[in-house]
N, C-alpha and C positions, 0 to 999 in steps of 0.2 A: 868519250864521255857519253853517258846515257841520259836521255831526256825523260825517261820513264822511271823515275825514282820514287819509291814509296814515301808518302808523307802522312803522318797520323795526326788526327785532330785531338782535341782535349780529352775526349772519351776513349781514345786509343783505337778508334775505328780507322781502317785504312781507307783513305780517300782515293788514292790512285795507286794501283799495284804496279809492280814492275811488269808492264804490259808485254814487253818483248818475251818474257818467260812463259806467257800463255801460248805462244806459238811454237810449233816444231820448226826446225831450221829451214826446211824447204819453203814453208809459208812465209817466214820472216824474210828470206831472200827474195821471194816474189814481191813483197811489199817495197823492197829497195830498188826494184827494176822499174824503169820508165817505159811503159807500154801503153798503146792506145787501147780503148775499151774493146774493140773488135779483136785485138791481138791477145787479150787475156785468156787464159784457159778457163774452162768451166770446171768449177770445183764441186766436190761432193758435199753431202749434208753435214758430215762431221767437220770438215774444214770450214764450211760456212758458219757453223755454230762457234767454232774457235775464233773466227774472224769477228763475229758479232760481239763476243765477249771482249775481244781485243779493242774494238771500237768503243765499247762502253768504258773500258779501263782507261782509254786515252782521252776521254772527255775532259775538257779543261774546266776545272773549278777554281774560282778565284781564291787566292790565299787569304786567310783570315788575318786580322791585325795581329793576333797573338803569334801566328806562324811567321809573319813578316818580322815582328820584333825579335823572335828567337833567332831567325836566320841572320838579321842584321847584327844582333849582339854577338852571335858566334863568330861572324866574320870580323867584326870590329875588335874582338878580343885577340884575334890573330894578327891584326894590322898595327902598324905604329900609330900611336895616339897623337892627334894634332896638338901642338903646344899652345897653351894659353886659353884653351876652351873651357868656359865655365859650365857648371851643371845645367843652367838654364839654356845655354847655347846648344849643349849636347841634347837636351830634351827637345828643343825646337828642331834640331837636325833630324832626330829620330821621327818626330811627327811629320816633317816634310817628306822624308824617305818613305814612310809608311803610306802617306797619301799618294805619292808618285808611283809607287810599286803595286798599288791595290788592283790594277787592271791586269797584271800578269797572272797566268795560271800557276797554281801552287806547285805542280810538277816541274814546270819550266823554271820557276823562281829557285827551287831547290837545286836544279842542275846548274843554273847561273851562278849561285853562290858557291857551289862546288868548284866551278871553273875559276871563279875569282880567287879562291884559296890557292889554286894551283898556278895561276898566271899573273896576278896583280901584286905589285909591291906595296901599293897604297890603296886605301879604301876608294873605290870608284865612285864617279858621279852617277846620277840617275841616267844621263845620256849614255855613259859607258855600260851601265847595266842593261839598258834596252838594246844596245848594240850587240852585247854578248848574247842576249836572249833571242834575237831575231833568227839565227840559224837553228837554234834548239827548237823554237816554236814551229819553224817552217818544216823541219824534219818530222816532228810529231804529227803535224797536220797533214803532210803529204802521205805518210804511211797510213794514217787513219782514213784518208780519202781513197787511197788505193784499196784498202780493206773493204770499204763500203762499195766500191765499184765491183770488186770480186763477189761480194755477197749479192749485189744487184744482178750480176750476170748469172750467178747460180739460180736466183729466184726466177729469172726469165727463161733460162735455157736448159737447166738440168732436168734430166728425165731418168726415171728408174730404169736400170738396165733390164733387158729382157732375160727371163730365166731360160736356161737351156733344159728342155724336158728330157733330152737324151733319147728320144724315140726316132731320131733321124728325119723327122718331118719338118725341117726348117724352111 
């Protein structure tokens, strides 16, 4: 499952792109490796810019109430309906879920609801949703933090390669 799924707001602007697609496979693999700062390679300016773009795309923006409503409604339509629930109870349940989920990032919440559709037989509780979101959020944050470390190392250590003049006086 991918934690970096595009979510569009009301105007159709993309809030979070599929950030993993911004990176070549070699850089993406580097973000999945666990290495100390001193063990990281010094990347060039093109890779550094790609990682800066990646970090921006990974920034967590809170889901809007409309996005939360749409995701809950989509999942609820796919799950069995609780028996005997009145319209008022359903509206109150929606309000409570929206309030409880407002702290989750929009990209993480979308990935969570995708996981719920694939794994849950019944509509999950808020605690179950938060439990599903923890590894998704952790992976997004870990990759973004490693990308920031690589950019920092580039900013500190990268030097323009010396040009070979070809005159043999090296």
